[in-house]
C-alpha positions in Angstrom: -2.5 -33.7 8.5 -4.2 -30.3 9.3 -3.9 -27.8 6.5 -1.9 -24.7 7.2 -2.9 -21.1 6.8 -1.8 -17.8 5.3 -1.9 -14.7 7.5 -1.7 -11.4 5.6 -0.2 -9.0 8.2 0.0 -5.2 7.8 3.1 -3.5 9.1 3.6 0.2 10.1 3.9 2.7 7.3 6.2 4.8 9.4 5.5 4.9 13.2 6.4 1.5 14.8 3.8 2.1 17.5 1.1 1.3 14.9 2.1 -2.4 15.0 -0.8 -4.3 16.6 -0.3 -6.7 19.5 -2.0 -9.5 17.4 0.3 -8.9 14.5 3.4 -9.3 16.8 1.9 -12.5 18.4 1.1 -14.1 15.0 4.5 -13.3 13.5 6.2 -14.9 16.6 4.0 -18.0 16.2 4.2 -18.7 12.5 6.5 -21.1 10.8 7.7 -18.7 8.1 7.5 -15.0 7.3 7.5 -14.0 3.7 8.9 -10.4 3.4 9.1 -8.1 0.4 12.6 -7.0 1.5 14.2 -9.1 4.3 16.6 -6.3 5.2 13.8 -3.8 5.8 11.6 -6.3 7.6 14.6 -7.5 9.6 14.7 -4.1 11.5 11.0 -4.4 12.3 11.2 -8.0 13.5 14.3 -7.3 15.7 12.5 -4.3 17.2 9.7 -6.5 18.4 11.8 -9.6 19.3 10.4 -11.7 16.5 12.7 -14.6 15.6 10.6 -16.6 13.1 12.4 -17.7 9.9 12.1 -15.2 7.1 12.2 -15.6 3.3 12.1 -13.1 0.4 8.8 -12.8 -1.5 8.5 -9.9 -3.9 7.2 -9.0 -7.4 10.3 -10.4 -9.1 10.1 -13.9 -7.6 6.5 -14.4 -6.5 5.6 -16.2 -9.7 8.3 -18.8 -8.9 7.8 -19.2 -5.1 4.0 -19.2 -4.9 3.5 -22.9 -5.7 6.2 -23.9 -3.1 4.5 -21.8 -0.4 1.1 -23.4 -1.2 2.6 -26.8 -0.8 4.1 -25.9 2.6 0.7 -24.7 3.8 -0.9 -27.9 2.4 1.5 -29.7 4.7 0.4 -27.8 7.7 2.7 -24.8 7.6 1.5 -21.4 9.0 2.9 -18.6 6.8 2.8 -14.9 7.4 3.0 -12.4 4.5 4.3 -8.9 5.1 5.4 -6.1 2.8 7.9 -3.3 3.5 5.1 -1.1 4.8 1.3 -1.2 5.0 -1.0 -4.0 3.9 0.3 -6.6 1.5 -1.5 -6.8 -1.9 -2.4 -3.1 -1.8 0.0 -1.7 -4.4 2.4 -4.4 -3.1 3.0 -8.1 -3.8 0.5 -10.5 -2.3 -2.4 -11.0 -4.6 -0.9 -13.9 -6.5 -0.3 -15.9 -3.3 -3.7 -15.1 -1.8 -5.4 -16.2 -5.0 -3.3 -19.4 -5.2 -4.2 -20.3 -1.5 -7.9 -19.7 -2.1 -7.8 -22.0 -5.2 -6.0 -24.6 -3.2 -8.6 -24.5 -0.4 -6.1 -23.0 2.1 -7.5 -20.6 4.6 -6.5 -16.9 4.3 -6.8 -14.3 7.0 -5.9 -10.6 6.5 -5.5 -8.7 9.7 -6.7 -5.1 9.9 -4.0 -2.5 10.2 -1.9 0.2 8.7 -2.5 1.3 5.1 -1.6 4.8 3.8 -4.7 5.7 1.8 -7.3 5.6 4.6 -5.7 8.4 6.8 -5.0 10.4 3.7 -8.6 10.1 2.5 -10.0 11.1 6.0 -7.5 14.0 6.4 -8.3 15.4 2.9 -11.7 16.7 4.0 -13.1 15.4 0.6 -16.1 13.0 0.5 -15.3 9.6 2.0 -18.6 7.9 1.5 -17.7 6.7 -2.0 -14.2 6.6 -3.4 -12.0 4.7 -5.9 -8.4 3.6 -5.1 -6.2 3.9 -8.2 -2.9 3.2 -6.6 0.0 4.1 -8.9 -1.1 5.3 -12.4 0.5 3.5 -15.3 3.9 5.1 -15.9 3.8 4.9 -19.7 1.4 2.7 -21.6 -2.2 3.4 -20.8 -1.5 6.5 -18.6 -3.2 9.1 -20.9 -6.2 6.7 -21.5 -6.7 6.2 -17.7 -6.5 10.0 -17.0 -9.1 10.6 -19.7 -11.4 8.0 -18.1 -10.9 9.5 -14.6 -12.0 12.9 -15.9 -15.6 11.5 -15.8 -15.2 9.8 -12.3 -17.7 11.2 -9.8 -16.2 9.5 -6.7 -13.2 10.8 -4.7 -10.0 9.4 -6.3 -6.9 8.2 -4.4 -3.4 7.8 -6.0 0.0 6.7 -4.7 3.0 8.5 -6.0 6.8 8.8 -5.5 8.4 12.2 -4.8 10.0 12.1 -8.2 6.7 12.1 -10.1 4.4 14.1 -7.8 4.6 17.3 -9.8 4.2 15.5 -13.2 1.1 13.6 -11.9 -0.4 16.8 -10.4 0.2 18.6 -13.8 -1.5 15.8 -15.7 -4.4 15.6 -13.3 -4.9 19.4 -13.7 -4.7 19.0 -17.5 -7.4 16.3 -17.6 -9.6 17.3 -14.6 -9.1 21.1 -14.5 -6.8 23.1 -12.3 -9.7 24.2 -10.1 -10.5 20.7 -9.0 -10.2 20.3 -5.2 -7.5 18.0 -4.0 -5.3 17.0 -1.1 -1.7 15.7 -0.9 -0.4 13.8 2.2 3.2 12.8 2.6 5.1 10.8 5.2 1.9 9.7 7.0 2.5 8.7 10.7 6.1 9.9 10.5 7.8 12.9 12.2 7.4 15.2 9.2 3.9 14.1 8.2 2.1 16.8 6.2 -1.2 17.3 4.4 -1.6 20.1 2.0 -5.1 20.9 0.6 -6.3 23.2 -2.2 -7.0 23.1 -5.9 -4.7 21.1 -8.2 -3.4 24.4 -9.4 -2.5 25.6 -5.9 -0.9 22.3 -5.1 1.3 22.5 -8.2 2.5 25.9 -7.1 3.2 24.6 -3.5 5.3 21.6 -4.6 7.1 23.7 -7.3 8.3 25.9 -4.4 8.9 23.1 -2.0 10.7 20.1 -3.5 8.6 16.9 -2.8 10.1 14.5 -0.2 8.8 11.2 1.1 6.0 8.9 0.0 2.9 10.6 -1.2 -0.9 10.0 -1.4 -2.9 12.3 -3.7 -6.6 12.6 -3.1 -8.8 14.3 -5.7 -12.4 15.3 -5.7 -14.8 13.6 -8.1 -16.4 15.4 -11.0 
């Protein structure tokens, strides 16, 4: 029997028109869609008339379901992996399943598509030729150590952050990198209220102290 395949498929981070024609076609053709949150993905699939079977696959159950998914693909199953928004495995579940498929000799293909950090980096006006993606900083253990290490980073740095911790993160970045360090904050990328604010870390702290942070954030900071 022919071995199946895993398709890693990015989904829009806000604007549904960012869904690619190939992504829609593959989601319609696959045997199973693994979704981070089936309710969130249900709206997306319904919008594009995708009726493939869907199953939950998230950070709390991926250790248990990965082996079962690999066996399905060994039997010829074609499985698509999606997250709530953006590209799976980028600050989202997916890495464990991709690694397990590779170890089992199952073909993995990741489609190009939506991810939040690329538009935020380009819109920042900071150097894009070399950068490091940090995703979410550790919330507690290891956070201070990581910030100390990043104080010496020469490349442009990219962070993801929730609205509840944006100010705390900006404050800590200013403390370790200096309040005069150039930075950019993008929120709600591709959505109606998308906004990018540029300035020093000190200026951005003032801005978001006056205007309460709302939405999902990408912080881009110049290297040393």
